[in-house]
N, C-alpha and C positions, 0 to 999 in steps of 0.2 A: 788686356784681354785675359780671360781665365783659360789657362792651358790645361784641358782635361787630360791629355795624353801624359803630361808631366805630373799632374796631380794624383791620378789613380795609383801609379806605382808607389809614390811616396805614402799614400794612404794605406796601401797593403803592407808596406814595410813597417809602418807604425802599428798596424793591427796585429802583427804576428805575436809579440809578447802578450798582448791582451788575449788573443785566442788561446794561447797555451795556458795562461792562468785561468781563463774562463772554462775551458774544457776540463782541466784538472779539477777545478772546484765543483763543476756539475757532477762529475763522477763521485766525488767525495760526498756531496750533499745528497745524492741518491741513496747513500747508505744511512742517512740520518745524522751524519757528522757535519757540523758547521765549523769549517776551518778558516778562521779570520787571520791565520798566520801565513796566508798565500804570499803577501808581500815579502815576508821574511824568507819563505821557501824559495822564491825567485831570486832573492839576493844571495842565498847560500848556493843555489844552483849556478849562478853566475861566477861567484868567487871560487867555487870548487873547480870549475872548468878552467879559470885563470890560473889556479895553482898548478893543475896538471899541465897546461900549456907552457907555463913558465919553467916548470921543471924539465919539460922535454926540450924546450928551446935552449936552455942552459946546457943540457947534456949534448945537444947537437953542436954547440959552439966548441966544445972540447973534442968531440969525435969528428966533426966536419960532415956528418951524414944527416940529411933531413929527409924524412919520409912523409909524404903527404897523407898517406893512409893513417899512419900512427899519429900524425898531427891532428887528425880529426877524432880518431878513436879514443885517444887518451883523455882529452878534455871532455868528450862526450860521456865516457865511463865515469870520470871523476864527478861530473855534474849530476849524473843519475844517482851515484852513491851518496853524495852530499844531500840531495833532496830526499832520498830514501831514509836516511838517518833522521832527518827532520820529521818525516811522516811517522817513523816508528816512535820518536819521542812523543809526538802529539797523541798517537794511539795509546801508548802506554799510560799517559796521563788521563786521557778522557774515556777510554774503553776499559782498560784494566783497573785503573784507580778511580774512575768515574768523577774526575775533576770537572769543574764548570767549563763548558766548551768555549764560551765567549771570552772568559778571562784567559784561558789557556792559549787561544788563538792570538789574542793581543800580545801576550807574553812571548809567543813564538815569533811574532813580527819584530818585537824589540830585540829579542835574542838574535834572530837571523841578521838584522841590520848591523848589530854590534859585532857579530862574528865576521861579517863581510868587511866592515871597516877596519877591524883589527888585522886580519890577514892581508887586506889590501894595502893598508899602511905599511905593514912589515915587508911586503914584496916591493913596494916603492922604494923603501930604504935599501933593500938588498940590491935592487937594480941600479942604485946610485943616480936616479933620474933628477934632473934639475927642476922639474915641475911635478906637482902632486898627482901624478898619474903614471901608469905603466902601459907600454905599448907592445902588443904581440902581433906584429905586422905579418910575419910568415904564417902563423897559425890562422890569422884572420883571412888571408888570401885563400886558404884551403876551404874555409867555411863559406866565404862569399863568392866562390867561383860560379860564374853563370854558365848557362848552356851556350856552346860555341857558336851556334847558328842564330841566336837571338838577335844579334845586331843586324842581320841581313833580312829580317822579316818585318821591318817597318814598325808601325804602331802596334800591331799584334804582338810582335816580339817584345816591345817595351812594356806592354801592359801584362802579358801572360807568361813570358819566358825569361825575364830579366832578374831572377832571384836566386839566392843560394838554396841549398838542399833542405835546410831547416825550415824555410818558408813553406815549401811544398809539403814537408812532413807535418806541419801544423794543421793544414787543411785535411790531409789524409787521416791523421789521428782523430780529428773532430768527426769526420764521416764514419770512421770505424766505431768510435764511441757511440754514435747515434744508432748504428746498426746493432751493436752488441746489446745496448740498453733496451731496444724495442723488439728485437727479433730472435734473441737467444734465451736459453734457460738460465744462464748465468745472470743475464740482465733482468730477467723476471724475478729471480731470487733476490737480487740486489735491491730492486725497487720494493719488493715485499718487506725487506728488512728496514728500508727507510720509511715505509708507510705504517707498518705495525710490526715491530720486532717481536712482540708477544705472540702474534699469530704465526709469524715466520718460524719462531722457535718451536711452537707446538707442532708445526708441519715438518720438523726435523732439519730445519736450516740452521747452520752454525752462525749465529748473529755476530759473535766477536770475530770470527774468521772473515766474514764478508766486510765488516767495518774496517778491519786492519788492511785487507786487500785493497779495497776501494780507496781509502785514504792514502795509503802508501803509493799506489798507482797514480792517484791524482797529484800528489806532491812531486812525483818524478816527472810528470808531464809539465806541471807548472815550472819546475826547475829548468826545463829546457827553454822556457821563455826567457829566463835570466841569461842562460848561455847564448841564446840567439842575440839578445840585446848587446852583449859585450863583443861577441866574435863577429857578428855580421853587421848589425846596425851601427854600433860605435867603432867599427873597424879595428877591433881588438884592443881598444883603449879602455883601461879600467880606472875610474875615478870614484872615490868614496862619495856616497849619497848622490850618485848620478842617475839612479833609476827613476827618481821622481815619484809620482803617485800611480804608476801603471798597475801595481798590484792591487790597489784599492778599486781602481776602475774595472779591473778584471772581475772582482767580486761583484761589483754593481751590475756588470754585464750578465752575470748568472741570472739575476732577476729579470733583466730586460729580455733575455732569450728564453724565458719561461722554462728553464731547466731543460732545454733542448740544444744539443751541440750543433745541429744544422742551423738553427736560428742564430746560435752564437757566432757562426762564420760571418753572416751578414751584419750582425750587430758589431762585431770587432772591426770590420772594415768601415762601417759607419762612424764609429767613435775614433778610429784611427784617422779618418778624414777630418773629423771635427777638431782633432788634436792639433792639426797643422793648417787648418783652413785660414787662419789669420795671416799666414805667409803668402796666400794667394789672393787676398782681397786688397785691391789697390786703395790706399788712403792718402798718399802724398805726404810730403814732409811737414805740411801744416797741420795734419790731423793724426800724428803718431799716437796720441793718447787713445784713439779708437782701437788700435791694435791690442792694447791691454784689455779692452772690453771684449774683443773677439776671442782672446785667449780663455775667457770664462765660458765660452759656448759649450764645451763638453761637460762642464760641471753643472751648468744650468739644465742642459738636456738630461743629465743623470737624475737631478732632483725631479724634473717633470716626469721622467720614466718611472721613478720609484712611486710617485704619487698615483699615476695612472695604473700601475701594476697592482697597487694595493686596493684599487677600486674594482678590479676584475673579480667576478664571482664564479667563473667556471672552475670546476675542480681540477681539470687537467692543467690549468694555468697557475695552480697553487703549489707552494713548496711541499716536499714530503711531510707527512703528518707528524713524524717524530723528530723532525729536524731540530738539532740543538739540545735534545733531551737524552740523558744517560739512560741506559737500559739495565734495570735491576732484575735479574733472572729469578731471584728468590721471591719476588713479589708477583710472579706470574700466576 
């Protein structure tokens, strides 16, 4: 039997890294920047948090004092700073130097994964672990701490209340992003920059400032997806190359959600469910090969979605008009 009460929480947990990456990339693309470096940014966000958590836990071993608040704040701050640096590098190359955004994004992904693997491997050696991973159990307990009354509320508690704070933060950030983009002057200016930077510049809007701001903010949000994956989903265990293709799925979700963070919430949960649905479809020992086919479902759906999205003709469902193009002010 398909256990829906067990499936939904697993799907939501899977959706959180996707939602962080999707929301961050939507904000970035609204400014006209196409950041294909989101997978690398999420990787750097994760390893930066791991470095902060590792340093704090090692300090606590010597002092004997472990503070739960610091155990959360230090990795969180490290993750945001690491992701911000990635955003600043991308903006300097694409906004200030006007490098090709596609090539820069792909280079940032390769760079981010390399940075993560380098520092991850170094920490594993420093910890003296017998396996190629590092475990930060104490810090993970602080990130994954559930609401105390969730266990007493039956199926409602299991579906809606049984998550760490970063899970709820992902949905709150997506909702706030949707409100700011559609209901505020800052959101209007940001969308104007993405649609027509020439017109926005003529209206007195600082195009470079908005591109820097949106891209760096988007990277910081996406970096939290990497931190969540390590500290909550993976129970504080860092292994090199463990993120899989979640960063690329997050970029695909931007198109699926028609550049709307609210739609991105439902799209992330849908794809999070598709990512693990093979675990809940009974096949029996004689048909194990079908499980491999079921694992292809999210990628097949991604291709179908991209095809259907490209066939939509409504303007509101299209990407920002200047997406992926550098702005040359002197040509205005």
